[in-house]
Structure formats: C-alpha cells, structure tokens
MIGUTOR-953146 format. One record per residue: residue in three letters; chain; x, y, z of N, C-alpha, C in turn. Coordinates in steps of 0.2 Angstrom, whole numbers, m for minus. Layout:
<pts>
PT rest kette   n_x   n_y   n_z  ca_x  ca_y  ca_z   c_x   c_y   c_z
PT  ALA     A     X     Y     Z     X     Y     Z     X     Y     Z
...
</pts>
This chain:
<pts>
PT rest kette   n_x   n_y   n_z  ca_x  ca_y  ca_z   c_x   c_y   c_z
PT  MET     A   442   451   544   448   452   547   451   453   538
PT  GLY     A   455   458   535   457   459   530   465   459   530
PT  THR     A   469   458   524   475   459   522   478   465   518
PT  ASN     A   480   468   520   484   473   515   489   471   510
PT  TYR     A   488   472   504   496   470   500   499   477   498
PT  CYS     A   506   476   496   509   482   494   511   481   489
PT  LEU     A   515   486   485   521   485   480   529   487   483
PT  ARG     A   534   484   484   539   486   486   543   487   479
PT  TYR     A   546   492   479   550   494   473   555   499   475
PT  ASP     A   561   498   471   567   502   471   572   498   478
PT  LEU     A   572   491   476   575   489   482   581   490   484
PT  CYS     A   583   492   489   592   490   488   595   484   493
PT  ASN     A   599   482   490   602   474   491   605   474   499
PT  CYS     A   609   479   498   613   483   503   611   485   509
PT  CYS     A   603   490   512   603   491   517   596   489   517
PT  ASN     A   594   487   514   586   482   512   581   490   513
PT  ARG     A   583   495   512   579   499   509   574   500   504
PT  TYR     A   569   501   502   564   499   499   559   506   498
PT  ASN     A   557   507   492   548   511   492   541   509   492
PT  GLU     A   537   511   492   531   506   495   526   509   491
PT  ILE     A   521   504   488   514   510   485   509   503   490
PT  HIS     A   503   506   490   497   502   494   495   500   487
PT  ILE     A   494   493   487   490   490   481   483   490   485
PT  GLY     A   482   489   488   474   487   491   473   482   496
PT  LYS     A   465   479   497   464   475   503   459   471   502
PT  ASN     A   461   465   505   457   458   505   453   458   512
PT  SER     A   448   457   512   444   457   516   437   450   515
PT  TYR     A   439   444   522   433   441   520   428   443   519
PT  GLY     A   422   439   514   416   444   512   414   448   507
PT  TRP     A   421   451   507   423   458   501   426   456   495
PT  LYS     A   423   461   490   428   459   484   435   464   487
PT  PHE     A   439   463   483   446   465   485   445   473   483
PT  VAL     A   446   477   488   447   485   486   455   485   483
PT  PHE     A   454   489   479   460   493   475   460   500   479
PT  GLN     A   467   503   479   469   511   481   469   513   475
PT  VAL     A   467   519   474   468   522   466   475   526   469
PT  ASP     A   478   523   464   486   529   464   486   535   457
PT  GLU     A   482   540   459   482   545   454   488   547   450
PT  GLU     A   493   547   454   500   548   451   503   545   446
PT  ASN     A   501   537   447   501   532   441   497   531   437
PT  GLU     A   490   534   440   485   534   432   483   526   435
PT  LEU     A   483   524   441   481   516   443   475   517   445
PT  VAL     A   470   516   440   462   521   442   458   514   441
PT  THR     A   459   508   436   456   504   435   459   496   435
PT  TYR     A   457   490   437   461   484   438   466   482   433
PT  ASP     A   463   484   425   466   481   420   475   485   419
PT  ARG     A   474   494   423   481   498   422   484   495   431
PT  TRP     A   479   491   435   484   488   441   489   483   437
PT  ALA     A   485   479   434   488   473   431   494   474   429
PT  ASP     A   492   476   423   499   479   419   504   482   422
PT  PHE     A   503   485   429   508   491   432   511   485   437
PT  LEU     A   508   482   439   512   477   445   516   470   439
PT  LYS     A   513   472   434   518   464   428   525   468   428
PT  LEU     A   524   475   424   530   476   423   534   479   430
PT  GLU     A   533   480   434   536   481   443   540   476   442
PT  VAL     A   535   467   444   536   463   445   543   461   441
PT  GLU     A   543   462   434   548   460   428   553   463   432
PT  ARG     A   552   469   434   559   475   435   563   474   442
PT  GLY     A   559   468   446   564   466   454   560   467   457
PT  SER     A   553   472   460   549   472   462   544   469   466
PT  LYS     A   544   468   472   540   463   477   533   466   477
PT  ILE     A   528   459   478   520   460   481   521   457   488
PT  VAL     A   520   460   493   519   458   498   514   458   504
PT  ASP     A   513   453   508   506   456   512   507   461   518
PT  GLU     A   505   464   523   507   467   528   508   464   533
PT  TYR     A   511   455   534   513   454   538   522   451   535
PT  ASN     A   523   457   528   529   454   526   530   447   522
PT  LYS     A   526   446   520   525   437   517   524   441   510
PT  GLU     A   531   438   506   533   441   498   524   434   495
PT  ILE     A   523   438   490   518   434   484   518   436   478
PT  SER     A   517   429   474   519   429   468   513   435   463
PT  LEU     A   515   435   458   511   439   454   508   433   454
PT  LYS     A   505   429   450   502   425   448   497   425   457
PT  ASP     A   499   422   461   493   420   467   491   428   468
PT  PHE     A   495   435   470   490   439   469   483   439   463
PT  ILE     A   485   439   459   479   439   452   475   434   455
PT  GLU     A   475   429   455   471   422   458   468   426   464
PT  ILE     A   470   428   472   465   430   475   461   436   475
PT  VAL     A   463   441   470   461   447   469   453   444   464
PT  GLU     A   456   438   460   448   437   453   446   431   458
PT  ASP     A   447   427   464   444   423   468   439   426   469
PT  GLU     A   443   433   473   434   438   480   430   441   473
PT  GLN     A   432   443   467   429   445   461   422   443   460
PT  LYS     A   423   436   459   418   430   456   414   427   459
PT  ASP     A   417   428   467   412   427   472   405   430   473
PT  ILE     A   397   426   472   394   430   471   392   433   478
PT  LYS     A   395   430   483   392   432   490   395   441   492
PT  ASN     A   400   439   487   404   447   487   399   452   488
PT  LYS     A   402   458   491   399   465   491   404   469   486
PT  ASP     A   402   478   486   407   482   484   408   486   491
PT  HIS     A   412   487   492   411   492   498   407   497   499
PT  GLY     A   403   500   497   396   502   498   398   510   495
PT  ASP     A   393   514   495   393   519   488   395   526   497
PT  TYR     A   403   527   497   406   530   500   410   534   497
PT  THR     A   409   541   499   410   545   494   421   543   493
PT  GLY     A   423   545   487   430   541   484   428   534   482
PT  ASN     A   423   529   484   424   524   481   420   522   476
PT  TYR     A   423   519   471   418   515   463   420   509   461
PT  LEU     A   419   506   456   417   501   455   420   504   446
PT  ASP     A   425   499   444   429   503   436   424   499   431
PT  VAL     A   428   498   425   421   497   421   421   490   421
PT  ARG     A   425   486   425   425   476   423   421   474   430
PT  GLY     A   419   481   435   416   479   440   422   477   448
PT  TYR     A   428   480   446   431   477   452   433   487   456
PT  ASN     A   434   484   462   430   490   468   438   494   471
PT  PHE     A   437   499   469   441   507   472   440   510   478
PT  SER     A   448   513   480   445   518   486   449   523   482
PT  GLU     A   446   529   484   452   535   482   455   538   489
PT  ASN     A   451   534   494   452   534   502   459   531   504
PT  GLU     A   461   534   510   469   531   510   464   527   516
PT  PHE     A   465   520   518   464   515   522   468   511   523
PT  SER     A   468   507   530   472   502   530   467   494   532
</pts>
C-alpha cells in the first residue's frame, strides 16, 4: 500500500481551482520515490526540497492522494525516515529509475 503526494499551486480561493505537480510516492517497505520533473529541473532531492520550501512559502499546499494537507516539515520527515530505514530498497533497475547523488529514489516514468 502506498500514498502519493502532490503540490497544489496557483490556488484560487474563489472557485477552488488549482494546478498540481506529482511529488512522488511513499510505499511501505520502500524508499520514497520522487517523480522527476524535467521542466522544473526537479531531478534531485535537494532541488525538490528547495522547490517545495519556496512554493509553500508562496501559499502552495502539499496534499496526499486522500486530499489531506501535510506540512512541509511533516513531509520531509516522512521522506527522510523512509530514506534511513535500512530495510528500504530502491525501486529497482527499471528504465527511467535512478538514485540521486545522496541516494534518494527517482523515477522518470509516470506512476501512481
């Protein structure tokens, strides 16, 4: 069982419209896997962390697939806890998957 996380930005309070970027997925027993976003150059954990911090400061929201809002602090804790668990594994040697320089898991493929 896993949980996807997205960043909702350009939130409109009048009509509740927003744009969304898929951040990645947390699955029990695996490292968090980040979605590569070439357009925004989100190809490493450090870039994602900086991007999320800036966006949250601008009023964007991190939400899970159940529409539950999560703070940036709590999200970072989830990712880092999964990263240091020695039982975790990367998501395999699939085309488009890689570990960044700090060992965080990334996928260039669309996934849910």
